[in-house]
N, C-alpha and C positions, 0 to 999 in steps of 0.2 A: 294323481291320487296318493290320499295319505292314510297308509295303512297301519291300524293299531292291533295288537295283539287280541286285543278282546274282542276284536270284531271276526276274529277266525275261531278262537275257542272260547268258551265263557272261562272266567277267571278261576272258578274252582276247577274246571275240567284241566285247564291250561298246568295250573300248581301241582295237581296229581301226576300229571304226565313228567313234569319237571322234576319233581320228587322220585319217581321212579327211575329216571334216566339216570338223576346223582346218584341214587343207591346201587346201582348197577355197574357205574362206572367206579365208583367207590370199591366195590368188592374187587374188581379187577387190579385196582391200585393195592389195596391191602394183599391180596394174594402175591403180586409181584414182591411186596416187601417180606413176607414168609418165606419166599424162594431164596430171597438174600440174606436172609437171617437177620433181619432188622428186629429190634425191640419194640414192643406196643407204641411207644411214640413215634417210631418210624413208620409203622404201619398207618398210624394215623394220618400223619402228615403226607403220605404218599396218598391216601385214600382223600383225603381233603384237596390235594392239587390236582388229582386226576379228575376227580368228580367237578370242580368247582373251577379249575384253572383256564379253560376254555371261554366261559363266560365271564369271569373277573377281566380277563384280557379285553373282551370286548367292550363290555362296557366302560372300562377305563378309556379306550380309543372314541367311543362315541360320547362320552362326557356323563354317561348316566351313573352318577355318583350321589352318596356312596352307591357301591356296587349292590346287586341284589343280593349277592354271597354273604351281605354283612349286614342287610336290612331286613333280611327273612331268617328267623332262626331256625327254622324247619330246613334250609338250605344247608347250613352249617352244622346242623346235629345229626342228619342223616348219614353223612360219611363216618359220623363217630358211630352209630348204631351198626353200620356196614363193618367196621373195623371190630366192635365187639363180636359180630357173627363170625367173622373170620379168626378172630382170635383162639375161640374156642371149638369152632367146628371146622377148620380149615380142611382137616381130611377129608370129610364130608362135600364140602365146597368144591374142592378140587374133582372129585368123583361127577359131580356134575358140571364140569367145566363146560362141554358142550351146550348146554343150557344157559349157563352165564353168557357162552358168546352169542348165543342169540340176543338175549335180551340188551347186550351191548351194541349190537347191529341196530335193534330197534332205537336205544337211545341215539345212536349216531345219526340215523333216518330223523329222530325228532328233531334234535339239538342243530342241524343243518338248516331246518325249516325256521324255526324259532329265532335262531341267531340271524340267519338273513332277514327275516321280517323287522325284528326289532333294530337292526343296524339303519334299515331303511327309514322306519318312522321315526329315527332320531334325525334324518336328513340326509343321509349318506347317498350316494348315487348308485345305481345297480351293480355296476361291476366290484365296488368297495362292498355294498352290502352283501353279496355273495362270496367274497372273500373274506369277511367277518363271519359268515355263516359258517364257511368251512374251520375258521380258526375257533370258533365256538366248539364245534363237533370233535377235533382232533388236537386241539390245544392242549388239553388238561392230560391226554397220553402223551404228548412229546415232552412235558414239563416232568411227568412221572418218569419218563425212561431216563431223560437228562440228572434227576436227582438219583437215581438207581446206578449210576455208572454206565447205561447203556447206550448204542447208538439208536436213537429213535426208532422204533419200528417202522415208523411213517417213511423213512429214507433208506431201507436195507431192500434190495430187490428181491430177497428169498423171502418175503412176507407176502400174505396173500394181499390184493388191493384192499385198501382202506381208505384212503384219501378221496379216490375216485369216486366211489358212490357217493359221498358227501358234496362233492364238486359236481356232480350230477344233479343231486336233490336241491342244493342252493340256486344251480342255472335254472332249474325249472321254476322254483319261487320267483327270482327276478323276470323270467320271460312272461308269467303270469302278471306280474306286477306292471310290467312294460305294455300288456294288451287288456288290462284292466279284468282281469280274470280270476284275482286270488281270492279263494272264498276258503271255507272249511272244507269243502270238497276237493280242491285241486292240491290246497295244503296238506292234506291227509295223503292225495295222490304222490305227492313229491316225496314225501316220506317213506312211504310205503316203497317207492321207486328206489332210492338209497338204501333200504331197509333189504329188499331182494335181492338189489345188485351185491350188497354185502355178503349175504348167504351163500349165492351163487359163486361167490369169490372164494370162500372159503372151502365149499363143497368140491369146485373143479381146480384149485389154486391158481386163479387167474394172477398172474403178476405184470406190473408194468415193466418193458422194454428196457434193456440197458442200451449203452451207447453203439451206435452202429459202426461194425469192424472194430470191437474191442479187442485191444490187445494185451490188457493188463493181464497179469499173472496172479494178483493178489486173490485169494481165497477166502469166502467169508468166515469168519469164527463161528 
């Protein structure tokens, strides 16, 4: 079965969902730049990297060049708009951080699904497609943390589960592909599952286990 994104969502709906996800991811990047005392250029860089990094990595790997980040002006401009919002209103944005995290979780669910589907539509196998779905969802956040000189949240044991919900969503997509059941309904279910798992992880502080019988005395900074 050959899956195309426009068979799941209409182009206009897909584009709108992508822009919303990009905007929310960009907000989180710009907010980290504020906390790091970066100037407005640094804010814009972190916003762009956070919002577009995962999709850019995916497109380069699958050979979808030039990447969508450079062919769709809306994708490139949206993080700049998020930067402007945070630049002037960051105290207010910080106060609604809980709402931002909810939208971030929604973006995570959306991007793990669209990333997996796009990778498969370009000829990758199921496992590789799921891996790129994960990279689409979390890659921008990893690049953001590296540029901000922080250990990526993805790798820290004291952070609520982030990659695992994306892995679950991407796995659901490839299973649907395998059994010829990928539709707008099942895709939405996969995205919703990742979204809900991320929300539950934040609410109950679910974390991945560390090494068995760990003897290290190193403490987390």
